[in-house]
C-alpha positions in Angstrom: 0.1 0.0 0.1 2.4 2.7 0.7 4.6 1.7 -2.2 0.7 2.6 -4.3 0.8 5.7 -2.1 4.0 7.1 -3.1 3.8 6.1 -7.0 0.5 7.7 -7.1 2.4 11.1 -5.3 5.4 10.9 -7.2 2.7 11.2 -10.4 0.8 14.0 -9.0 4.4 15.6 -8.4 5.6 14.9 -12.0 1.9 15.5 -13.7 2.2 18.9 -11.9 5.9 19.6 -13.1 4.3 18.7 -16.7 1.5 21.2 -16.1 3.5 24.3 -15.0 5.4 23.7 -18.4 2.4 24.0 -20.3 1.4 27.5 -21.9 -2.0 27.2 -23.9 -2.1 28.6 -27.3 -4.5 31.6 -26.4 -2.1 32.8 -23.2 1.2 32.5 -25.7 -1.1 34.4 -28.3 -1.7 37.3 -25.5 2.6 37.5 -24.8 3.0 38.2 -28.5 0.1 40.8 -28.6 1.0 42.2 -25.5 4.5 43.1 -26.2 3.6 44.4 -30.1 1.4 46.8 -27.7 4.6 48.2 -26.1 6.2 49.1 -29.1 6.1 52.9 -29.8 6.9 51.9 -33.6 8.0 49.8 -35.4 9.4 49.3 -39.6 10.0 45.4 -41.4 10.7 44.4 -44.7 7.9 42.3 -46.2 6.6 39.7 -48.9 3.1 39.0 -49.6 1.4 37.2 -52.2 -2.0 36.3 -53.6 -3.4 34.3 -56.0 0.4 33.7 -58.1 0.4 37.7 -57.8 3.9 38.3 -55.5 4.7 41.9 -53.9 7.3 43.4 -51.6 8.3 46.5 -49.8 8.4 48.2 -46.4 6.0 48.7 -43.5 5.9 50.9 -40.9 3.9 51.1 -38.1 3.6 53.8 -35.4 1.0 54.4 -32.6 -1.6 54.5 -32.2 -2.4 53.8 -36.1 -0.3 55.3 -38.4 0.8 52.8 -41.0 3.0 52.9 -44.0 3.8 50.5 -46.9 6.3 50.9 -49.4 6.2 48.8 -52.2 9.7 47.4 -54.3 7.2 45.5 -56.0 5.0 46.9 -57.3 7.9 49.7 -57.8 6.6 53.0 -56.3 3.5 51.7 -55.2 2.5 53.2 -51.9 -0.3 52.5 -49.1 -0.8 55.1 -46.0 -3.3 55.7 -43.4 -3.1 58.3 -41.2 -5.5 57.8 -38.7 -8.0 59.5 -40.5 -7.5 58.8 -44.4 -6.5 55.8 -46.5 -4.1 56.7 -49.5 -3.3 54.3 -51.9 -1.3 55.2 -54.5 -0.9 52.6 -58.1 1.6 54.0 -60.3 0.6 51.1 -63.0 -2.8 53.4 -62.9 -1.6 56.4 -62.4 -4.3 56.6 -59.6 -4.8 57.5 -56.2 -7.5 55.8 -54.3 -8.8 58.0 -51.3 -11.3 56.9 -48.3 -11.9 58.6 -44.9 -12.4 56.1 -42.3 -14.4 57.7 -39.5 -16.6 56.7 -36.6 -18.8 55.1 -39.4 -16.3 53.0 -41.0 -14.4 51.9 -38.1 -15.1 48.0 -39.0 -12.9 48.5 -42.4 -10.2 50.5 -40.2 -9.8 47.5 -38.7 -10.0 45.4 -41.3 -7.9 47.3 -44.0 -5.0 49.1 -42.3 -4.5 47.0 -38.7 -4.2 43.2 -39.9 -0.2 43.4 -38.8 0.0 46.1 -36.3 -0.6 45.9 -32.6 -4.4 46.8 -33.5 -5.0 43.7 -35.4 -3.2 41.7 -33.0 -6.0 42.4 -30.4 -9.0 42.2 -33.1 -8.0 38.5 -33.6 -7.7 37.3 -30.5 -11.5 38.8 -30.0 -12.8 37.4 -33.1 -11.3 34.2 -33.4 -10.3 30.8 -31.5 -6.5 30.7 -31.2 -4.6 26.9 -30.9 -1.6 25.4 -31.4 -1.4 23.9 -35.4 0.7 21.4 -33.7 1.9 22.0 -30.9 3.4 24.5 -28.5 7.3 23.4 -29.2 8.9 25.5 -31.8 9.2 23.5 -34.9 10.5 24.7 -38.4 9.5 27.5 -40.4 9.2 25.2 -43.5 11.3 22.6 -44.9 15.1 23.7 -45.0 14.9 26.6 -42.9 16.9 27.0 -40.1 14.5 29.3 -38.3 12.7 27.7 -35.5 8.8 29.1 -35.0 5.8 28.9 -32.9 2.8 28.0 -35.2 -0.6 29.0 -34.3 -3.9 28.5 -35.9 -6.9 31.0 -35.8 -10.2 30.2 -36.5 -13.5 32.7 -37.1 -15.5 32.3 -34.2 -18.5 34.1 -36.5 -19.4 33.6 -39.8 -18.9 37.7 -40.5 -15.4 37.3 -40.3 -13.1 38.2 -43.4 -11.4 35.0 -43.0 -11.9 31.0 -42.6 -8.7 30.7 -40.7 -5.3 32.4 -40.5 -1.8 30.8 -39.4 0.7 32.6 -37.6 4.6 31.7 -37.5 5.9 33.3 -34.4 9.7 33.9 -34.0 10.9 31.1 -31.2 13.7 33.9 -30.2 12.0 37.4 -30.7 7.9 36.2 -30.3 7.4 38.8 -33.7 5.3 37.7 -36.3 7.4 35.9 -38.9 4.5 34.6 -41.1 0.7 35.1 -41.4 -1.3 32.9 -43.9 -4.9 34.3 -44.3 -7.4 31.9 -46.1 -10.9 33.3 -46.8 -14.4 31.2 -47.2 -13.7 31.0 -50.7 -9.8 29.5 -50.5 -8.4 32.8 -51.3 -5.5 32.5 -49.5 -3.0 35.8 -49.0 0.4 35.4 -47.1 2.5 37.7 -45.7 6.1 37.5 -44.5 8.0 39.8 -42.3 11.5 40.2 -42.2 14.1 43.0 -40.3 12.5 44.5 -37.7 13.8 47.8 -36.1 12.0 48.5 -32.8 11.3 51.7 -31.7 13.5 54.5 -34.0 11.3 57.1 -33.2 9.8 57.3 -36.6 8.6 60.9 -37.6 5.0 61.7 -38.3 6.2 62.8 -41.3 6.7 59.4 -42.9 3.0 59.3 -42.8 2.2 62.1 -44.7 2.0 61.0 -48.7 1.7 63.8 -51.9 0.9 61.8 -54.8 2.2 62.6 -58.1 0.0 65.6 -59.2 -0.5 63.8 -63.0 -2.5 61.2 -60.7 -6.2 60.7 -61.0 -7.6 60.8 -57.5 -10.6 58.7 -57.0 -12.4 59.0 -53.5 -14.3 57.0 -51.3 -13.6 54.2 -53.4 -14.7 51.8 -51.1 -18.1 52.4 -51.4 -18.3 53.5 -55.3 -20.5 50.9 -56.9 
């Protein structure tokens, strides 16, 4: 009987120690989101692909909601959000798309401009259920890579969300977002890769003021144009 009691006690201790080493996916994601929330600003290079179309460029963010994407592919394309106005310059069409995002379009603000920002990460945890894709241990980003990442999968809580699920790859060392793969209900896949982060560089507000070429044609309120 004593041996049985000792065995049970040892088992309980072992299970207790094991449980202390378990971090739930939602708790892990919160540590990532909380870390981003401490950043005053950051920059990163990015690559983006959708349906075989490849894009690349440089991403800049400054709290609370200033965002700029300067593309190298397609060259000279720019997306800027200054807290009120979303501006998209399309050099191939020599066009500027403009959209004021006020309180009445707050949902568009969240969907269009903040997916890779601290605000966007916070919203993801609100509207999606977070789980590990395979487990809490870090694994290779992909075959042939030497980067170790923690892989999460987020599934939507309601039919209203834009993506059926989102896969996130978080760097094991830095807890920074390395890759985001978002799949729509129709099966369209968006993949973002982020590289070479620079954090808290005291980015000037001037970075988020953009003047498109005077020759470009302006299209206002393009989100609501039939």
